[in-house]
DOVEX-576667 format. One record per residue: residue number from 1; residue in three letters; x, y, z of N, C-alpha, C in turn. Coordinates in nm, 3 decimals. Each point is the difference from the previous one (the first is absolute). Example, Ala and Ser with C-alpha at 12.3 -4.5 7.8 and 13.67 -1.06 7.14 Angstrom:
<nodes>
NODE   num   residu        nu        nv        nw       cau       cav       caw        cu        cv        cw
NODE     1      ALA     1.319    -0.569     0.780    -0.089     0.119     0.000     0.090     0.120     0.000
NODE     2      SER    -0.035     0.105    -0.072     0.082     0.119     0.006    -0.077     0.109     0.073
</nodes>
This chain:
<nodes>
NODE   num   residu        nu        nv        nw       cau       cav       caw        cu        cv        cw
NODE     1      UNK    15.865     8.474    12.287    -0.020     0.156     0.023     0.069     0.022    -0.154
NODE     2      UNK    -0.125     0.139    -0.023     0.040     0.026    -0.225     0.180     0.099     0.007
NODE     3      UNK     0.088    -0.055    -0.044     0.097     0.065    -0.047    -0.011     0.117     0.034
NODE     4      UNK    -0.105     0.055    -0.012     0.050     0.200    -0.002    -0.029     0.050     0.137
NODE     5      UNK    -0.123    -0.131     0.054     0.005     0.028     0.129     0.090    -0.029     0.129
NODE     6      UNK     0.116    -0.082    -0.026     0.081    -0.026     0.080     0.099     0.051     0.044
NODE     7      UNK     0.057     0.107    -0.020     0.103     0.106     0.025    -0.057     0.103     0.147
NODE     8      UNK    -0.096     0.014    -0.037    -0.104     0.136     0.070    -0.041    -0.071     0.117
NODE     9      UNK    -0.025    -0.178    -0.026    -0.100    -0.062     0.088     0.142    -0.033     0.147
NODE    10      UNK     0.117    -0.068    -0.063     0.109    -0.037     0.102     0.056     0.148     0.014
NODE    11      UNK    -0.015     0.078    -0.029     0.140     0.146     0.045    -0.118     0.000     0.169
NODE    12      UNK    -0.154     0.026    -0.058    -0.026     0.027     0.092    -0.051    -0.084     0.144
NODE    13      UNK    -0.020    -0.133    -0.070     0.090    -0.079     0.154     0.112     0.000     0.075
NODE    14      UNK     0.113     0.055    -0.116     0.124     0.014     0.076     0.005     0.151     0.078
NODE    15      UNK    -0.083     0.079    -0.056    -0.029     0.113     0.104    -0.054    -0.034     0.158
NODE    16      UNK    -0.126    -0.106    -0.070    -0.027     0.015     0.141     0.050    -0.083     0.125
NODE    17      UNK     0.109    -0.123    -0.067     0.109    -0.087     0.143     0.094     0.054    -0.029
NODE    18      UNK     0.082     0.114    -0.070     0.105    -0.020     0.003     0.098    -0.068    -0.094
NODE    19      UNK    -0.025    -0.067    -0.073     0.085    -0.093    -0.120     0.102     0.071    -0.044
NODE    20      UNK     0.100    -0.110    -0.088     0.107     0.130    -0.034    -0.004    -0.017    -0.150
NODE    21      UNK    -0.065     0.055    -0.095    -0.040    -0.102    -0.127     0.149     0.021    -0.064
NODE    22      UNK     0.067     0.078     0.065     0.123     0.000    -0.110     0.099    -0.145    -0.009
NODE    23      UNK    -0.064    -0.093     0.100     0.084    -0.153     0.065    -0.087    -0.098    -0.129
NODE    24      UNK    -0.113     0.048    -0.054    -0.052    -0.096    -0.125     0.073    -0.056    -0.100
NODE    25      UNK     0.000    -0.122     0.006     0.074    -0.046    -0.128    -0.045     0.030    -0.129
NODE    26      UNK    -0.131    -0.007    -0.026    -0.065     0.048    -0.115    -0.097     0.097    -0.007
NODE    27      UNK    -0.002     0.050    -0.100    -0.100     0.103    -0.047    -0.086     0.018     0.070
NODE    28      UNK    -0.098     0.078     0.040    -0.126    -0.005     0.071    -0.104    -0.105    -0.063
NODE    29      UNK    -0.001     0.078    -0.121    -0.105    -0.069    -0.105     0.002    -0.141    -0.043
NODE    30      UNK     0.108    -0.067     0.074     0.019    -0.123    -0.034    -0.061    -0.116     0.110
NODE    31      UNK    -0.031     0.105     0.130    -0.076    -0.079     0.134    -0.146     0.001    -0.070
NODE    32      UNK    -0.047    -0.132    -0.016    -0.143    -0.045    -0.022    -0.130     0.039     0.082
NODE    33      UNK     0.050     0.024     0.144    -0.078    -0.031     0.112     0.061     0.107     0.108
NODE    34      UNK    -0.029     0.028     0.103     0.039     0.049     0.102     0.078    -0.134     0.044
NODE    35      UNK    -0.087    -0.092     0.031     0.075    -0.141     0.078     0.128    -0.045    -0.075
NODE    36      UNK     0.032     0.054    -0.136     0.108    -0.042    -0.065     0.108     0.122     0.048
NODE    37      UNK    -0.054     0.130     0.012     0.045     0.080     0.011     0.093     0.012     0.152
NODE    38      UNK    -0.111    -0.067     0.085     0.115    -0.005     0.143     0.015    -0.088    -0.006
NODE    39      UNK     0.072    -0.082    -0.098     0.160    -0.117    -0.006     0.045     0.015    -0.085
NODE    40      UNK     0.008     0.159    -0.011     0.104    -0.024    -0.069     0.116     0.021     0.001
NODE    41      UNK     0.120    -0.077    -0.049     0.154     0.022     0.013     0.017     0.107    -0.003
NODE    42      UNK     0.202    -0.014     0.009     0.054     0.175     0.006     0.029     0.006    -0.124
NODE    43      UNK     0.023     0.084    -0.028     0.106     0.045    -0.116     0.140    -0.100     0.073
NODE    44      UNK     0.091    -0.017    -0.130     0.115    -0.008     0.045     0.125     0.146     0.063
NODE    45      UNK     0.042    -0.090     0.099     0.070     0.127     0.028    -0.033     0.023     0.166
NODE    46      UNK    -0.174     0.014    -0.003    -0.011     0.063     0.075    -0.012    -0.047     0.177
NODE    47      UNK     0.056    -0.096     0.019     0.042    -0.094     0.131     0.126    -0.070    -0.031
NODE    48      UNK     0.100     0.007     0.101     0.117    -0.001    -0.022     0.012    -0.147     0.127
NODE    49      UNK     0.005    -0.071    -0.056     0.044    -0.145     0.145     0.138     0.014     0.075
NODE    50      UNK     0.001    -0.005     0.137     0.129     0.055     0.027     0.082    -0.111    -0.021
NODE    51      UNK     0.154     0.080    -0.015     0.128    -0.087    -0.112     0.050    -0.128     0.104
NODE    52      UNK    -0.027     0.051     0.152     0.082    -0.085     0.098    -0.024    -0.128    -0.008
NODE    53      UNK     0.055    -0.114     0.037     0.033    -0.140    -0.017    -0.127    -0.023     0.150
NODE    54      UNK     0.046     0.020     0.102    -0.047    -0.016     0.083    -0.134     0.116     0.067
NODE    55      UNK    -0.034     0.003    -0.132    -0.117     0.150     0.051    -0.190    -0.105    -0.092
NODE    56      UNK    -0.035    -0.025     0.126    -0.118    -0.063    -0.037    -0.171     0.116     0.013
NODE    57      UNK    -0.087     0.007    -0.114    -0.013     0.172    -0.037    -0.141    -0.039     0.023
NODE    58      UNK    -0.043     0.174    -0.021    -0.236    -0.051     0.020     0.025    -0.011    -0.082
NODE    59      UNK    -0.123    -0.143    -0.006    -0.069    -0.053    -0.076    -0.071     0.083    -0.073
NODE    60      UNK    -0.048     0.127     0.023    -0.098     0.073    -0.088     0.013     0.149     0.081
NODE    61      UNK    -0.121     0.093    -0.042     0.000     0.146     0.040    -0.055     0.004     0.158
NODE    62      UNK    -0.021     0.065     0.057    -0.044     0.021     0.115    -0.004     0.089     0.117
NODE    63      UNK    -0.063    -0.024     0.076     0.098     0.025     0.159    -0.041    -0.100     0.087
NODE    64      UNK     0.110    -0.010     0.110     0.016    -0.069     0.079    -0.097    -0.075     0.082
NODE    65      UNK    -0.088    -0.070     0.011    -0.099    -0.001     0.132     0.027    -0.065     0.163
NODE    66      UNK     0.127    -0.090    -0.045     0.048    -0.082     0.123     0.131    -0.041    -0.035
NODE    67      UNK     0.090    -0.016     0.056     0.152    -0.075     0.018     0.047    -0.011     0.123
NODE    68      UNK     0.029    -0.161    -0.048     0.057    -0.066     0.146     0.038    -0.110     0.022
NODE    69      UNK    -0.007    -0.109     0.054     0.047    -0.105     0.059    -0.148    -0.052     0.030
NODE    70      UNK    -0.021    -0.147    -0.063    -0.110    -0.050     0.050     0.018    -0.082     0.086
NODE    71      UNK     0.035     0.016     0.159     0.019    -0.016     0.110    -0.099    -0.108    -0.005
NODE    72      UNK     0.029    -0.185     0.002    -0.106    -0.039     0.058    -0.137    -0.028    -0.096
NODE    73      UNK     0.039     0.068    -0.111    -0.052    -0.028    -0.092    -0.135     0.094    -0.045
NODE    74      UNK     0.030     0.147     0.087    -0.113     0.060    -0.023     0.090     0.116    -0.011
NODE    75      UNK    -0.088     0.076    -0.138    -0.017     0.133    -0.070    -0.063     0.106     0.058
NODE    76      UNK     0.069     0.142     0.008    -0.107     0.097     0.005    -0.059     0.040    -0.127
NODE    77      UNK    -0.155     0.037     0.049    -0.075     0.031    -0.174     0.030     0.140     0.081
NODE    78      UNK    -0.030     0.080     0.117    -0.032     0.160     0.054     0.039    -0.029     0.097
NODE    79      UNK    -0.002     0.177     0.075     0.025    -0.001     0.130    -0.126    -0.111     0.050
NODE    80      UNK     0.011    -0.098     0.167    -0.059    -0.061     0.063    -0.071    -0.118    -0.092
NODE    81      UNK     0.007     0.022    -0.127    -0.075    -0.133    -0.111     0.152    -0.100    -0.075
NODE    82      UNK    -0.041    -0.171     0.070     0.084    -0.083    -0.074    -0.072    -0.088    -0.025
NODE    83      UNK     0.104    -0.088    -0.050    -0.066    -0.113    -0.114     0.115    -0.113     0.006
NODE    84      UNK    -0.046    -0.129    -0.018     0.095    -0.125    -0.037     0.008    -0.007    -0.107
NODE    85      UNK     0.180    -0.033    -0.020     0.044    -0.040    -0.179    -0.031    -0.153    -0.005
NODE    86      UNK    -0.022    -0.050     0.102    -0.052    -0.122    -0.078    -0.179     0.002    -0.043
NODE    87      UNK    -0.072     0.135     0.037    -0.129     0.020    -0.082     0.029     0.063    -0.098
NODE    88      UNK     0.109     0.020    -0.030     0.002     0.106    -0.073     0.035    -0.070    -0.182
NODE    89      UNK     0.105    -0.086     0.028     0.094    -0.125    -0.024    -0.155    -0.075    -0.063
NODE    90      UNK    -0.023    -0.049     0.089    -0.130    -0.129     0.004     0.135    -0.134    -0.018
NODE    91      UNK     0.110    -0.014     0.027     0.096    -0.110    -0.018     0.025    -0.018     0.128
NODE    92      UNK     0.030    -0.098     0.082     0.080     0.004     0.124     0.128    -0.035    -0.027
NODE    93      UNK     0.044    -0.086    -0.051     0.139    -0.001    -0.057     0.040     0.112    -0.028
NODE    94      UNK    -0.007     0.037    -0.100     0.047     0.154    -0.027    -0.006     0.132     0.133
NODE    95      UNK    -0.065    -0.020     0.039    -0.059     0.101     0.101     0.100    -0.008     0.136
NODE    96      UNK     0.046    -0.104    -0.015     0.111    -0.118     0.091     0.146     0.057     0.024
NODE    97      UNK     0.037    -0.017    -0.200     0.053     0.069    -0.017     0.060     0.137    -0.015
NODE    98      UNK    -0.090     0.087    -0.051     0.045     0.147     0.007    -0.067     0.036     0.148
NODE    99      UNK    -0.041    -0.019     0.121    -0.061    -0.009     0.133     0.186     0.081     0.043
NODE   100      UNK    -0.040     0.149     0.077     0.153     0.063     0.058     0.091     0.048    -0.143
NODE   101      UNK    -0.058     0.030    -0.129     0.072     0.063    -0.100    -0.060     0.150     0.012
NODE   102      UNK     0.096     0.072    -0.076    -0.119     0.149    -0.024    -0.051     0.007    -0.096
NODE   103      UNK    -0.077     0.070     0.023    -0.120    -0.001    -0.096    -0.029     0.139    -0.027
NODE   104      UNK    -0.099     0.084    -0.158    -0.005     0.137     0.029    -0.125    -0.023    -0.143
NODE   105      UNK    -0.090     0.085     0.107    -0.100     0.034    -0.072    -0.035     0.128    -0.084
NODE   106      UNK    -0.023    -0.043    -0.131    -0.075     0.202    -0.108    -0.104    -0.026    -0.019
NODE   107      UNK    -0.023     0.108     0.030    -0.161     0.056    -0.062     0.045     0.064    -0.129
NODE   108      UNK    -0.104    -0.040    -0.026     0.002     0.084    -0.179    -0.134     0.054    -0.005
NODE   109      UNK     0.011     0.131    -0.039    -0.166     0.099     0.003    -0.023     0.000    -0.170
NODE   110      UNK    -0.085     0.023    -0.018    -0.004     0.069    -0.201     0.077     0.009    -0.047
NODE   111      UNK     0.119     0.148     0.095     0.077     0.050    -0.097     0.082    -0.093    -0.065
NODE   112      UNK     0.077    -0.083     0.085     0.056    -0.023    -0.011     0.053    -0.128    -0.184
NODE   113      UNK     0.079    -0.038    -0.053     0.032    -0.042    -0.079    -0.024    -0.242     0.070
NODE   114      UNK    -0.084    -0.014    -0.053    -0.099    -0.137     0.054     0.103    -0.130    -0.019
NODE   115      UNK     0.103    -0.006    -0.057     0.047    -0.164    -0.074     0.095    -0.014     0.153
NODE   116      UNK    -0.042    -0.157     0.064     0.151    -0.032     0.088     0.067    -0.088    -0.053
NODE   117      UNK     0.130     0.002     0.039     0.131    -0.068    -0.077     0.059    -0.070     0.117
NODE   118      UNK     0.131    -0.096    -0.018     0.065    -0.050     0.117     0.111     0.054     0.053
NODE   119      UNK    -0.017     0.042     0.091     0.100     0.084     0.094     0.153    -0.080    -0.002
NODE   120      UNK    -0.006    -0.110    -0.040     0.073    -0.090    -0.017     0.070    -0.123    -0.149
NODE   121      UNK     0.106     0.016     0.022     0.005    -0.132    -0.153    -0.045    -0.103     0.065
NODE   122      UNK     0.055    -0.174    -0.077    -0.038    -0.089     0.042    -0.135    -0.094    -0.114
NODE   123      UNK    -0.064    -0.063     0.100    -0.109    -0.070    -0.120    -0.157     0.018     0.105
NODE   124      UNK    -0.104     0.005    -0.104    -0.140     0.015     0.059    -0.027    -0.067     0.020
NODE   125      UNK    -0.044    -0.102     0.130    -0.056    -0.108     0.020    -0.110    -0.103    -0.020
NODE   126      UNK    -0.069     0.127     0.015    -0.186    -0.043     0.046    -0.087     0.150     0.000
NODE   127      UNK    -0.081    -0.019    -0.070    -0.137     0.124    -0.007    -0.090    -0.093     0.094
NODE   128      UNK    -0.043     0.057     0.101    -0.123    -0.028     0.143    -0.127     0.097    -0.014
NODE   129      UNK    -0.066    -0.039    -0.085    -0.138     0.074     0.001    -0.065    -0.029     0.118
NODE   130      UNK    -0.052     0.138     0.126    -0.043    -0.060     0.140    -0.138     0.119    -0.022
NODE   131      UNK    -0.100    -0.040    -0.008    -0.163     0.030    -0.037    -0.006     0.079     0.127
NODE   132      UNK    -0.098     0.159    -0.001     0.016    -0.001     0.116    -0.096     0.181     0.016
NODE   133      UNK     0.014     0.118     0.099    -0.138     0.102    -0.029     0.059     0.078    -0.127
NODE   134      UNK    -0.015     0.161     0.016     0.018     0.037    -0.063     0.019     0.147     0.043
NODE   135      UNK     0.013     0.003     0.143     0.077     0.149     0.032     0.054     0.063    -0.030
NODE   136      UNK    -0.060     0.145     0.055     0.134     0.098    -0.055     0.104    -0.031     0.074
NODE   137      UNK     0.116     0.058    -0.052     0.184    -0.053     0.053     0.053     0.139     0.033
NODE   138      UNK    -0.098     0.101     0.010     0.073     0.150     0.003     0.022    -0.009     0.169
NODE   139      UNK     0.117     0.085     0.037     0.014     0.007     0.137    -0.043     0.059     0.079
NODE   140      UNK    -0.188     0.069     0.025    -0.094     0.004     0.098    -0.106    -0.159    -0.005
NODE   141      UNK     0.005    -0.067    -0.087    -0.095    -0.092    -0.050     0.151    -0.120     0.100
NODE   142      UNK     0.099     0.022     0.006     0.099    -0.141     0.033     0.034     0.090     0.139
NODE   143      UNK    -0.061     0.099     0.038     0.057    -0.002     0.143    -0.148    -0.017     0.130
NODE   144      UNK    -0.073    -0.050    -0.084    -0.158     0.012     0.062    -0.054    -0.185    -0.008
NODE   145      UNK     0.043    -0.040    -0.098    -0.034    -0.176    -0.005     0.115    -0.083    -0.025
NODE   146      UNK     0.012    -0.095     0.121     0.048    -0.109     0.003     0.037    -0.060    -0.079
NODE   147      UNK     0.119    -0.047     0.007     0.009    -0.132    -0.113    -0.063     0.038    -0.147
NODE   148      UNK     0.031     0.142    -0.054    -0.054     0.021    -0.130     0.052    -0.062    -0.113
NODE   149      UNK     0.185     0.020    -0.002     0.055    -0.124    -0.071     0.012    -0.070     0.020
NODE   150      UNK    -0.066    -0.106     0.047    -0.003    -0.121     0.069    -0.123    -0.068    -0.054
NODE   151      UNK    -0.132     0.074    -0.033    -0.127    -0.028    -0.023    -0.004     0.036    -0.162
NODE   152      UNK     0.077     0.034    -0.066    -0.056     0.083    -0.120     0.091    -0.069    -0.052
NODE   153      UNK    -0.047    -0.010    -0.145     0.046    -0.110    -0.109     0.054     0.058    -0.064
NODE   154      UNK     0.173    -0.086     0.028     0.123    -0.013    -0.071     0.068    -0.099    -0.072
NODE   155      UNK     0.090     0.051    -0.070     0.094    -0.123    -0.059     0.121     0.028     0.030
NODE   156      UNK     0.050    -0.116     0.078     0.156    -0.033     0.052     0.073    -0.053    -0.071
NODE   157      UNK     0.084     0.098    -0.038     0.105    -0.015    -0.070     0.117    -0.109     0.044
NODE   158      UNK     0.035    -0.117    -0.044     0.122    -0.069     0.092     0.101     0.030    -0.116
NODE   159      UNK     0.106     0.049     0.082     0.164     0.012    -0.075     0.104    -0.121     0.097
NODE   160      UNK     0.076     0.014    -0.060     0.080    -0.146     0.025     0.133     0.143    -0.076
NODE   161      UNK     0.056     0.043     0.127     0.139     0.112    -0.020     0.130    -0.029    -0.019
NODE   162      UNK     0.014    -0.108    -0.028     0.137    -0.025     0.034     0.029    -0.019     0.190
NODE   163      UNK     0.178     0.077    -0.005     0.050     0.030     0.086    -0.155     0.035     0.178
NODE   164      UNK    -0.036     0.125    -0.098    -0.093     0.031     0.040    -0.128    -0.092     0.073
NODE   165      UNK    -0.020    -0.095    -0.056    -0.092    -0.158     0.042    -0.157     0.056    -0.070
NODE   166      UNK    -0.091    -0.010     0.085    -0.123     0.018    -0.040    -0.090     0.121     0.020
NODE   167      UNK    -0.069     0.040    -0.083    -0.037     0.139    -0.015    -0.107     0.007    -0.020
NODE   168      UNK    -0.102     0.059     0.078    -0.198    -0.031    -0.053     0.024     0.210    -0.026
NODE   169      UNK    -0.085     0.024    -0.104    -0.013     0.080    -0.065    -0.196     0.000    -0.006
NODE   170      UNK    -0.024     0.127     0.078    -0.165    -0.077     0.039    -0.155     0.173    -0.101
NODE   171      UNK    -0.016    -0.069    -0.091    -0.129     0.125    -0.028    -0.092    -0.042     0.038
NODE   172      UNK    -0.025     0.114     0.075    -0.154    -0.014     0.054    -0.084     0.106    -0.063
NODE   173      UNK    -0.117    -0.055     0.000    -0.128     0.062    -0.133    -0.027     0.101     0.110
NODE   174      UNK    -0.102     0.086    -0.064    -0.017     0.076     0.078    -0.167     0.040    -0.038
NODE   175      UNK    -0.089     0.115     0.070    -0.110     0.082    -0.105     0.024     0.067    -0.140
NODE   176      UNK    -0.050    -0.029    -0.110    -0.022     0.040    -0.119     0.061    -0.084    -0.078
NODE   177      UNK     0.114    -0.151     0.067     0.072    -0.065    -0.106    -0.022    -0.111    -0.025
NODE   178      UNK    -0.048     0.028    -0.191    -0.032    -0.078    -0.038    -0.027    -0.140    -0.012
NODE   179      UNK     0.142    -0.004    -0.003     0.112    -0.128     0.011     0.137     0.074    -0.005
NODE   180      UNK     0.129    -0.097    -0.013     0.097     0.020     0.030     0.128    -0.095    -0.135
NODE   181      UNK     0.019     0.053    -0.004     0.093    -0.043    -0.171     0.118    -0.067     0.088
NODE   182      UNK     0.052    -0.113    -0.035     0.072    -0.146    -0.023     0.135     0.025    -0.069
NODE   183      UNK     0.106     0.033    -0.008     0.087     0.025    -0.123     0.068    -0.142    -0.008
NODE   184      UNK     0.004    -0.045     0.036     0.084    -0.178    -0.037    -0.170    -0.132    -0.053
NODE   185      UNK    -0.095     0.066     0.038    -0.117    -0.095    -0.032    -0.064     0.091    -0.112
NODE   186      UNK     0.027     0.122    -0.065    -0.042    -0.006    -0.107    -0.220     0.020     0.038
NODE   187      UNK    -0.006     0.076     0.147    -0.129    -0.083     0.015    -0.026     0.164     0.142
NODE   188      UNK    -0.162    -0.039     0.029     0.002     0.151     0.118    -0.072    -0.110     0.037
NODE   189      UNK    -0.037     0.049     0.153    -0.087    -0.094     0.112    -0.167    -0.001    -0.040
NODE   190      UNK    -0.021     0.106    -0.054    -0.141     0.005    -0.023    -0.078    -0.107    -0.028
NODE   191      UNK    -0.009    -0.107    -0.100    -0.038    -0.151     0.006    -0.022    -0.049     0.137
NODE   192      UNK     0.129     0.000     0.049     0.019    -0.063     0.162    -0.094     0.076     0.049
NODE   193      UNK     0.029     0.121     0.025    -0.125     0.044     0.108    -0.125    -0.035    -0.015
NODE   194      UNK    -0.006    -0.002    -0.152    -0.193    -0.096     0.015    -0.039    -0.080     0.016
NODE   195      UNK     0.081    -0.087     0.003    -0.027    -0.147     0.055     0.031    -0.015     0.161
NODE   196      UNK     0.120     0.156     0.049    -0.021    -0.028     0.166     0.092    -0.107     0.096
NODE   197      UNK     0.091    -0.052    -0.118     0.059    -0.140     0.049     0.182     0.053    -0.001
NODE   198      UNK     0.089    -0.027     0.076     0.103     0.009     0.003     0.065    -0.131    -0.113
NODE   199      UNK     0.095     0.122    -0.034     0.099    -0.098    -0.180     0.137     0.060     0.047
NODE   200      UNK     0.042    -0.153     0.011     0.117    -0.025    -0.011     0.119    -0.046    -0.081
NODE   201      UNK     0.082     0.096    -0.058     0.033    -0.033    -0.139     0.239    -0.010     0.033
NODE   202      UNK     0.003    -0.140    -0.019     0.133    -0.004     0.033     0.044     0.077    -0.110
NODE   203      UNK     0.160     0.025     0.009     0.092     0.100    -0.139     0.111    -0.010     0.045
NODE   204      UNK     0.114    -0.015    -0.103     0.112     0.017    -0.018     0.036     0.104    -0.089
NODE   205      UNK     0.037     0.103    -0.001     0.048     0.108    -0.053     0.090     0.097     0.001
NODE   206      UNK     0.102     0.032    -0.071     0.138     0.053     0.082    -0.106     0.148     0.017
NODE   207      UNK     0.047     0.064    -0.002     0.048     0.141     0.055     0.103     0.119     0.060
NODE   208      UNK     0.011     0.112    -0.039     0.094     0.081     0.026    -0.053     0.068     0.061
NODE   209      UNK     0.090     0.099     0.079    -0.072     0.120     0.119    -0.047     0.098    -0.110
NODE   210      UNK    -0.177    -0.003     0.013    -0.033     0.154    -0.071    -0.102    -0.062    -0.062
NODE   211      UNK     0.004    -0.117     0.000    -0.079    -0.054    -0.145    -0.163    -0.029     0.046
NODE   212      UNK    -0.067     0.034    -0.079    -0.168     0.015     0.033    -0.016    -0.157     0.098
NODE   213      UNK    -0.142     0.017     0.051    -0.065    -0.095     0.058    -0.120    -0.035    -0.005
NODE   214      UNK    -0.066     0.173    -0.010    -0.151     0.025    -0.069    -0.045     0.121     0.070
NODE   215      UNK    -0.147     0.032     0.021    -0.052     0.131    -0.039    -0.096     0.051     0.065
NODE   216      UNK    -0.024     0.089     0.082    -0.139     0.017    -0.006    -0.078     0.056    -0.053
NODE   217      UNK    -0.128    -0.002     0.027    -0.081     0.069    -0.094    -0.084     0.114     0.104
NODE   218      UNK     0.026     0.063     0.107     0.024     0.131     0.094     0.091    -0.038     0.103
NODE   219      UNK    -0.012     0.094     0.073     0.038     0.040     0.112     0.050    -0.132     0.116
NODE   220      UNK     0.070    -0.069     0.066     0.019    -0.067     0.061     0.098    -0.013     0.105
NODE   221      UNK     0.089    -0.112     0.012     0.097    -0.045     0.120     0.061    -0.125    -0.066
NODE   222      UNK     0.149     0.043     0.032     0.089    -0.174    -0.024     0.093     0.012     0.113
NODE   223      UNK     0.027    -0.102     0.044     0.078    -0.046     0.175     0.080    -0.101    -0.121
NODE   224      UNK     0.105     0.036     0.055     0.132    -0.065     0.002     0.094    -0.087     0.094
NODE   225      UNK    -0.001    -0.101     0.041     0.040    -0.101     0.163     0.156    -0.073    -0.072
NODE   226      UNK     0.108     0.035     0.078     0.089    -0.051    -0.021     0.042    -0.137     0.104
NODE   227      UNK     0.101    -0.115    -0.002     0.043    -0.029     0.075     0.044     0.033     0.084
NODE   228      UNK     0.002    -0.028     0.153     0.117     0.008     0.095     0.106     0.020    -0.050
NODE   229      UNK     0.063     0.148     0.060     0.134    -0.027    -0.024     0.089     0.034    -0.197
NODE   230      UNK    -0.160     0.021    -0.073     0.063     0.041    -0.143     0.043     0.144    -0.073
NODE   231      UNK    -0.075     0.039     0.102     0.038     0.183    -0.064     0.003     0.111     0.150
NODE   232      UNK     0.039     0.076    -0.024     0.002     0.073     0.139    -0.055     0.151    -0.042
NODE   233      UNK    -0.120     0.008     0.132    -0.139     0.105    -0.010     0.078     0.157    -0.117
NODE   234      UNK    -0.088     0.028     0.009    -0.038     0.140    -0.111     0.077     0.107     0.063
NODE   235      UNK     0.087     0.046    -0.116    -0.044     0.145     0.079    -0.075     0.067    -0.021
NODE   236      UNK    -0.084    -0.015    -0.151    -0.112     0.104     0.027    -0.064    -0.052     0.121
NODE   237      UNK    -0.163     0.144     0.056    -0.084    -0.034     0.082    -0.113    -0.014     0.001
NODE   238      UNK    -0.099    -0.060     0.112    -0.130    -0.007    -0.079    -0.048     0.135    -0.009
NODE   239      UNK    -0.085    -0.004    -0.107    -0.039     0.093    -0.039     0.075     0.139    -0.129
NODE   240      UNK     0.103    -0.115    -0.064     0.131     0.054    -0.062    -0.106     0.003    -0.170
NODE   241      UNK     0.037     0.078    -0.087    -0.050    -0.061    -0.143     0.072    -0.048    -0.022
NODE   242      UNK     0.019    -0.082    -0.122     0.101    -0.099    -0.014    -0.096    -0.039    -0.103
NODE   243      UNK     0.125    -0.041    -0.127    -0.018    -0.008    -0.147     0.037    -0.139    -0.012
NODE   244      UNK     0.001    -0.079    -0.152     0.045    -0.143    -0.026     0.116     0.084    -0.091
NODE   245      UNK     0.114    -0.069     0.070     0.069    -0.033    -0.072     0.129     0.042     0.159
NODE   246      UNK    -0.030     0.095     0.069     0.081     0.035     0.061     0.034    -0.079     0.137
NODE   247      UNK     0.132     0.024     0.054     0.028    -0.150     0.123    -0.115     0.018     0.132
NODE   248      UNK    -0.036    -0.075     0.055    -0.102    -0.004     0.100     0.087    -0.087     0.114
NODE   249      UNK     0.040    -0.060    -0.041     0.110    -0.090     0.111     0.138    -0.061    -0.045
NODE   250      UNK     0.082    -0.039     0.089     0.080    -0.034    -0.059     0.055    -0.151    -0.003
NODE   251      UNK     0.036    -0.110    -0.048     0.072    -0.159     0.055     0.103     0.006     0.093
NODE   252      UNK    -0.032    -0.069     0.073     0.066    -0.063     0.083     0.042    -0.149    -0.034
NODE   253      UNK    -0.043    -0.071    -0.104     0.108    -0.113    -0.101     0.067    -0.001    -0.097
NODE   254      UNK     0.041     0.118    -0.080     0.007     0.023    -0.157    -0.045     0.030    -0.028
NODE   255      UNK    -0.006    -0.008    -0.140    -0.043     0.117    -0.129    -0.150    -0.063     0.005
NODE   256      UNK    -0.067     0.172    -0.021    -0.159    -0.030     0.000    -0.029    -0.073    -0.163
</nodes>
């Protein structure tokens, strides 16, 4: 997009979806395309990471779509619509480790900041790209379509959170998401989608709480799942608006 047209175009988009332009890191002329603007980083100071040692933070902006315990490996997608953790992760060993743990599902609309961060400190041990459909994931569709989150394209990011054990952060694609950027790999899922093939990438990268994991090119969903007994359920409830950096859960095993 020509630089002279960018401010007006991005302001029109922001008005249409309700995005807050005051949080953008750069001048609007610096974003070469709507896609670049959509995954804009935040300006310094736009978010505060909860400083409490036991605070597990929200990995993104959005609205809490579901919150609970993965009893018998079952997660709630919407009222009357459940799905299985093993299907979501496509990894029986990881699913077994996380069955019975607390999970939180956050829906990101086009108005939200679209980068995803780690809710805990530790290490990234792998990115696992899983090809799939690209159904919309907004609450109306989630309430009507069975197993939506475990059928859509997604990236399972595996974390080792030290005393908290294993954590899965799942970035679920949706209609209009051209690709998902993966911070620690310096690549996106675009080529993998074209090949329609699963790609498992082992990794060993240290992360501090709040470090970036990836970015969506349009609205989507993030599911975070913890080991049993690792965290206390959130004080926020379903349908609550959350922002990256705020306390979402509380660690029961020491510093997060």
